[in-house]
C-alpha positions in Angstrom: 113.6 154.1 131.5 110.9 153.8 134.1 111.5 157.5 135.1 111.5 158.6 131.5 108.3 156.8 130.9 106.6 158.4 133.9 107.9 161.8 132.8 106.5 161.4 129.4 103.2 160.3 130.8 103.1 163.3 133.1 103.6 165.6 130.2 100.7 164.0 128.4 98.6 164.5 131.5 99.5 168.1 131.5 98.9 168.4 127.9 102.0 170.6 127.2 103.1 170.0 123.6 104.9 173.3 123.1 108.5 172.8 122.4 109.4 176.3 123.8 108.0 175.2 127.3 111.0 172.9 127.8 114.3 174.8 128.0 117.5 172.7 128.9 118.5 172.8 132.6 115.4 174.9 133.6 111.9 174.4 134.7 110.2 172.4 137.5 109.8 168.8 138.6 109.7 166.2 137.2 111.3 167.8 134.1 114.2 169.3 136.2 115.3 167.4 139.2 117.8 169.0 141.5 120.2 167.6 144.2 118.6 168.8 147.4 122.0 169.5 149.0 123.1 171.9 146.3 121.7 175.1 144.9 120.6 175.0 141.4 117.9 176.7 139.5 119.2 176.9 136.0 122.3 176.9 133.9 123.4 180.2 135.5 124.2 178.1 138.8 126.9 175.9 136.8 130.3 176.0 138.2 133.7 176.0 136.5 134.8 172.3 136.3 131.2 170.9 136.1 130.6 168.2 133.6 127.6 168.0 131.5 126.2 164.7 130.1 123.7 165.0 127.2 121.8 163.0 124.9 121.8 164.1 121.1 118.9 163.2 118.7 120.8 161.4 115.9 121.3 157.6 115.4 125.0 158.1 115.9 124.3 159.4 119.4 122.1 156.4 120.2 125.1 154.2 118.8 127.5 155.9 121.2 125.1 155.4 124.2 124.5 151.8 123.5 127.9 150.7 122.1 129.6 149.4 125.3 128.9 146.2 127.1 126.9 148.3 129.7 124.1 150.3 128.1 123.7 154.0 128.9 121.6 156.9 127.8 124.1 159.5 127.2 126.1 160.3 124.1 128.0 163.4 124.7 130.1 165.1 127.4 130.8 168.8 127.8 133.3 170.5 130.2 132.0 173.7 131.8 134.4 176.7 132.3 133.7 180.0 133.9 136.1 182.7 132.9 137.4 185.6 135.1 134.6 187.8 133.9 132.0 185.1 135.0 131.0 184.1 131.6 130.2 180.4 131.2 131.8 178.3 128.3 131.8 174.6 127.2 134.8 172.8 125.8 133.6 169.9 123.7 134.5 167.6 120.8 132.2 166.9 118.0 132.3 164.3 115.2 131.8 167.0 112.4 134.2 169.8 113.5 136.6 168.4 116.2 137.2 170.2 119.5 135.7 173.6 120.1 135.0 176.2 122.8 131.6 178.0 122.8 129.4 180.0 125.1 127.1 177.9 127.3 124.1 179.3 125.3 125.3 177.4 122.1 125.1 174.1 124.1 121.7 174.9 125.5 120.3 175.8 122.1 121.2 172.3 120.7 117.8 171.0 122.0 119.0 167.7 123.5 116.6 165.1 124.9 118.3 164.6 128.3 121.0 166.5 130.2 122.7 165.8 133.5 125.2 167.9 135.4 127.9 166.3 137.5 130.3 167.9 140.0 133.8 166.6 141.0 134.5 166.3 144.8 137.5 168.7 144.4 136.1 171.8 142.8 139.6 173.6 142.7 141.0 170.8 140.7 138.0 170.5 138.5 138.2 174.3 137.8 141.9 174.1 136.9 141.2 171.0 134.7 138.4 173.0 132.8 140.6 176.1 132.4 143.4 174.0 131.0 141.2 172.3 128.3 139.5 175.5 127.5 142.8 177.3 126.8 144.4 174.3 125.0 141.4 173.9 122.7 140.9 177.6 122.1 144.6 178.1 121.2 144.4 175.4 118.7 141.2 176.7 117.2 142.5 180.3 116.9 145.1 178.9 114.4 142.2 177.9 112.1 142.5 174.2 112.7 140.6 172.5 115.6 141.8 169.5 117.3 140.6 166.5 115.2 137.9 164.2 116.4 139.2 161.0 117.8 137.2 158.2 116.0 139.4 155.6 117.6 138.2 156.5 121.1 141.7 156.2 122.3 141.7 158.3 125.6 145.5 157.6 126.1 146.5 159.4 123.0 145.5 163.2 123.1 146.7 164.1 119.6 142.9 163.7 118.6 140.1 164.1 121.1 136.7 162.5 121.4 134.1 164.2 123.7 134.8 162.2 127.0 138.6 162.6 126.3 138.3 166.3 126.8 137.4 165.7 130.4 139.8 162.8 131.1 142.8 164.7 129.7 142.0 167.7 131.8 141.9 165.7 134.9 144.9 163.6 134.1 147.1 166.5 133.1 146.2 168.8 135.9 145.8 166.4 138.9 147.1 162.9 137.6 143.4 161.8 138.2 142.1 158.9 136.0 138.5 159.6 135.0 136.2 157.7 134.9 136.7 155.2 137.6 135.3 152.4 135.6 136.0 152.2 131.8 133.8 150.9 128.9 134.6 147.6 127.2 133.3 146.2 123.9 131.7 142.9 123.0 133.7 140.7 120.6 130.7 140.4 118.3 130.8 144.1 117.4 134.4 144.1 116.1 133.5 144.6 112.4 131.2 147.5 113.3 133.9 149.0 115.7 136.6 148.6 113.0 134.4 150.4 110.5 133.9 153.2 113.0 137.6 153.6 113.4 138.3 151.9 116.7 141.4 149.8 116.4 140.5 146.4 117.9 140.5 142.9 116.7 139.9 139.3 118.3 143.2 139.5 120.1 142.8 143.1 121.6 139.1 143.7 122.2 139.0 142.2 125.6 141.8 144.5 126.8 140.7 147.8 125.0 139.0 150.4 127.4 137.6 153.7 126.7 135.6 156.5 128.3 132.0 156.3 127.2 129.8 159.3 128.6 127.5 157.0 130.7 130.5 155.9 132.9 130.4 159.1 134.8 127.1 158.2 136.3 128.8 155.4 138.4 131.9 157.4 139.4 131.6 158.1 143.1 134.1 160.9 142.9 131.2 163.0 141.1 127.8 164.1 142.5 124.8 164.7 140.5 124.0 168.4 140.6 120.8 168.2 138.2 119.0 166.2 135.7 116.8 167.5 133.0 114.4 165.8 130.5 112.5 167.0 127.5 109.4 164.8 127.5 108.5 165.8 124.0 111.7 163.8 122.9 111.5 160.9 125.3 109.6 158.8 122.8 112.0 159.1 119.9 115.1 158.7 122.3 113.6 155.5 123.7 112.9 154.2 120.2 116.4 154.9 119.1 117.8 153.1 122.1 115.5 150.1 121.4 116.6 150.1 117.8 120.3 150.3 118.4 120.1 147.8 121.3 118.5 145.3 118.9 120.8 146.2 116.0 123.9 145.5 118.2 122.3 142.3 119.5 121.8 141.1 115.8 125.3 142.0 115.0 126.6 139.9 118.0 124.3 136.9 117.6 123.2 136.8 114.0 126.4 138.3 112.3 124.5 141.4 110.8 126.8 143.9 109.0 126.2 147.2 107.3 126.5 147.4 103.6 126.0 150.4 101.2 124.6 150.7 97.8 126.4 152.0 94.9 124.4 155.2 95.1 125.4 155.7 98.7 129.0 155.0 98.0 129.1 157.5 95.2 127.6 160.2 97.5 130.1 159.5 100.1 133.1 159.7 97.7 131.7 162.9 96.1 131.4 164.5 99.5 134.9 163.3 100.6 136.5 164.8 97.4 134.6 168.0 97.5 135.6 168.6 101.2 139.2 168.9 99.8 138.5 171.3 97.2 138.9 175.0 98.2 135.6 176.2 96.7 133.6 173.6 98.6 135.8 173.3 101.7 134.1 175.9 103.9 130.5 174.9 102.8 131.2 171.2 103.8 133.3 171.9 106.9 130.7 171.1 109.4 129.5 168.0 107.6 132.6 166.1 106.6 135.6 166.5 108.8 139.0 166.1 106.9 140.0 163.0 109.1 136.8 161.1 108.6 137.4 158.2 106.1 135.0 157.2 103.4 134.4 154.0 105.3 133.2 155.9 108.4 131.0 158.2 106.2 129.3 155.1 104.6 128.7 153.7 108.1 127.1 156.7 109.5 124.9 157.1 106.3 123.8 153.6 106.5 123.2 153.8 110.1 120.9 156.7 109.7 119.0 155.1 106.8 118.4 151.8 108.5 117.5 153.4 111.9 115.2 155.9 110.2 113.3 153.3 108.2 112.7 151.2 111.3 111.6 154.1 113.4 108.9 155.0 110.9 107.5 151.5 111.3 107.6 151.9 115.2 105.9 155.2 115.0 103.0 153.6 113.0 102.5 151.1 115.9 102.8 153.8 118.5 99.9 155.9 116.9 97.7 152.7 117.3 98.4 152.6 121.1 96.5 154.4 123.7 99.8 155.2 125.6 103.5 155.4 124.8 105.1 152.0 124.0 107.3 150.5 126.5 110.9 149.1 125.8 109.5 145.5 126.2 106.9 146.3 123.6 109.4 148.0 121.3 111.8 145.0 121.5 109.1 142.5 120.6 108.0 144.8 117.6 111.5 145.0 116.4 112.1 141.2 116.4 108.8 140.7 114.5 109.9 143.5 112.1 113.3 141.8 111.5 111.8 138.6 110.7 109.3 139.9 108.2 111.9 142.1 106.5 114.4 139.3 106.3 111.8 137.0 104.7 111.0 139.7 102.2 114.7 140.3 101.5 115.2 136.7 100.6 112.3 136.7 98.1 113.0 140.2 96.6 115.9 142.3 97.8 114.8 145.7 96.6 111.5 145.4 98.5 113.0 144.9 102.0 112.7 147.9 104.3 116.3 147.8 105.7 118.0 144.4 104.9 119.4 145.9 101.7 121.7 147.9 104.0 122.0 145.7 107.1 121.8 142.0 106.8 123.2 138.8 108.2 126.5 137.5 106.7 127.6 133.9 106.5 129.8 133.0 109.5 133.3 132.2 108.4 134.5 128.7 109.5 137.6 128.3 111.6 
């Protein structure tokens, strides 16, 4: 965060506000930092088997980055494959559409806030793993049905795949290599949220459940950092979303906060869920409502975006009053003050509350 903050300040000093000036995996320091022992100028220097960590701009991305016991700043993993003609592809899993292969340009055009490239110590194995996953996912997609997204984040069962699992399955099936070296664990206080998300844990299993969160690759010594890129124009929103999700998870753990949806939101979810299964609307909603996403998950994502968005508006108001970007410490303090004010308002008149109508503390059940 200190690095991000300085990069953001540098962009303000240079007075570069044109989004087109920042192209993923290209540019100069401090926006693009390169391993001095490797050759890397832009995405054309990617190698088959490289792994890309990126940070999306949605609140679901922030949730994925912060959901583990150890916080991270990345929410997505892509596996790079270079075909025999030298064309670069990515193999990746998306919540909306499942697992797909796409030209590298599709990934670059997504406009992420942060991107890092990692390279495995044995590039021959990494290439074979990337090729294997590319062909596996492509073959399934050509049948008209992508490999479904794995909401349970169970990397030991590959009938469905989440983004990190695309990489772990490739290395395990090709080289019997367990990636990452260290796995993500979840806090017991997040069990209700995890269950809504689709992760099969309870009080008796949460301590033993492990998964592969994108950020774990940063501390796997078998991978070297090739390059790191930041878009300073998106640093502020990314930092705010991280602060918001950090506090939201803290409130879940310590204050028993839970998400709730209104009748209107529930009706919208079930309408989308039903229409997704009707032939006329099926194609139009394909990239918004995956068939294996349950109504409870749809409601959770809708509530998360609604609560996060409402809080971010308030933080942006405070940011405009400041002479420089707000630090994490300042954001955390503001979030606690906002929570206390909004909870007080919620108790007096529910409909007037900013976000406690959708996210509020529940009574703790007695033993």
